[in-house]
N, C-alpha and C positions, 0 to 999 in steps of 0.2 A: 527445463527449470521445473513450472510448475506442473503438467500436467493434465492442460489442463483440457476438460473435450468443449463438442457447442449444446451440451447440458446443460455445465457451470454456466456458460454468459447465457443459458434461459433463462435462467433463474434472475426472477424480479428483482433479489436484494443482488444482485453482479452484474444486474442495471442500474440499480440506486447509486449503487456505491460510485458508479464510473459518472454518472451523472452528480454523484456533491464535489465530486473530486477533481470532474472538466469545468465545474462553475467555480473553481479555483484558479483557470487560467483567464489574463484577464482581456480582449478582445479583442486586443493589436496581434496578441501574438496566437491565436489559435489555430490558424491555414500552420505556424513550422508545428505547433504545438506535438502531433505526433512526433515527429522529428529530435527534436526537443530531448521531447519522453526516453526514446528510442541510443537517443545518442548518454544520456545519462541512465539508465539499466545496462549500457555498455560499461559503462566507468566504472558503476556502483556493484556488476556480477557478481563481485567477492565475497563484496559483504550480502548482498542478498543470495547468494545461496545458503551462507552459514545463516541465515534467520529463517530461510525455508527446513536447513537438513534440521534446526533446533527449533520448532512451533510448526512444521509441518506430519502431515503423516509421519508416522513413524518419528519423529524426532523425539527426542529427548523430554521433552514439553509440549507435545503433540496435546491439540485442546485449550490453547491456554492465547491461546489468536484466532478467535474465532473468522473474522477478518481474511486471514492465509488461505484460508479455502476458495476464495469470492479471487474470480482472475483482474482485478480490482485492487485487488491490494497493491503489487509493486506500484500502479501509479501516486496510490495515497503512501505511498512512501517519499515518490520524488515531492510530492508535494506536501509532506511534513519539514520538514525543506528547507523549499522551495519561497511557499506563504502556511506557515500553524498555525495563526490569529484566524486568518477567511477561512481558514480550513476547518480551523474549532466555529467561530460565529458561523456559514455553508452546516456543519454537519446538527451543531445543536438546533439550527432552523427551520431543518428535514426531521425532526425527529429522531433522531438516528443517536443508538446506545452512546454514551460516550467514552464510560469502563471502553468501553470493546478498540474505539479511540485512542486512548490515553492506554490502554495497552502496548499497542501497535506503534506508537507514538514512543514511551522507552523503551522496549525492543529493536528498532528497528534508528534512533538514536545510542543509547547509550547498552547494549547485546551485542553488534555483529562490529565493534569494528577492531581492530589488530589485536590490540594490545588485552583484550577481555582473553587474549588465549586459548578459545577451546573453538 
């Protein structure tokens, strides 16, 4: 769906993004988190596709969400819904740009629902 490549995963920013997202997974849930994330992504596939169409390469709002180009973006979407405050805290602690997460959060929560009709 994202067209990610090994080169994208090899970028330091991609690894940092996944590291931040994974720090918000409770220790007791880490072993089963890959399956939980897969189920979440499957359940929200339509919304994820909408997000990608709007903000991914060639989308109407391409470039607006700098995080969309990184493979861990969809793990962030899951964490935005599951642990939003914890994610914000870890994000800030690791010196990430607040605006980037805020834009992704707003787009994911308010711009991908069926009622948007886009």
